[in-house]
C-alpha positions, 0 to 999 in steps of 0.5 A: 199100526203106525203112530200119528204125531199128535193133532194139529192144534188149527184144522189145516195146519200141518203138525210139527215133525217130532225130534227124538235123541238119541244117547245114553244116560243113567238111570233109564231104560232107553236110550229115547229122549224128547224135548217138548213133551211132559215125560222127556225120556221117553220109552218104545211104547210113546212112540208104538216101536215094534216089539223088538226093536224097544227090546234090543234098546233095552238090551243095548242100554243094558250093554252101555250100563254094564260096561262103560264108566263115565270117569274110565270109560268103556272097560274093553275095546271089544265093548265098545265096538260092540256097542258102537255098531249095534247103536248103529243099527239101532238108529237106522231101525228107529229111524224106520220106523218113526221116518213118517212124523219124526227125525231122530238125532244121534246125540251119542 
């Protein structure tokens, strides 16, 4: 099922496209953020994402938390390469799933 953007305030008014920001941060399970919501830190269920994509977003965050230090950087070049490749695919898939109502901003 495709998510539907919020109803426009006025009948006949076209709803504004949403802007989903993609970046990792400490203390969250998913790299999804949206300004102008009552949550800011979003979850796959907020966009009705597929279970597979939601699971892989969480796995990518687990990898980032396990291998990246804000002061030291990546613990190995392989971990950095894996993270970049995996997140490139995730962003592509996220754009495919939400493209009918939102833009995805890559802010890694």
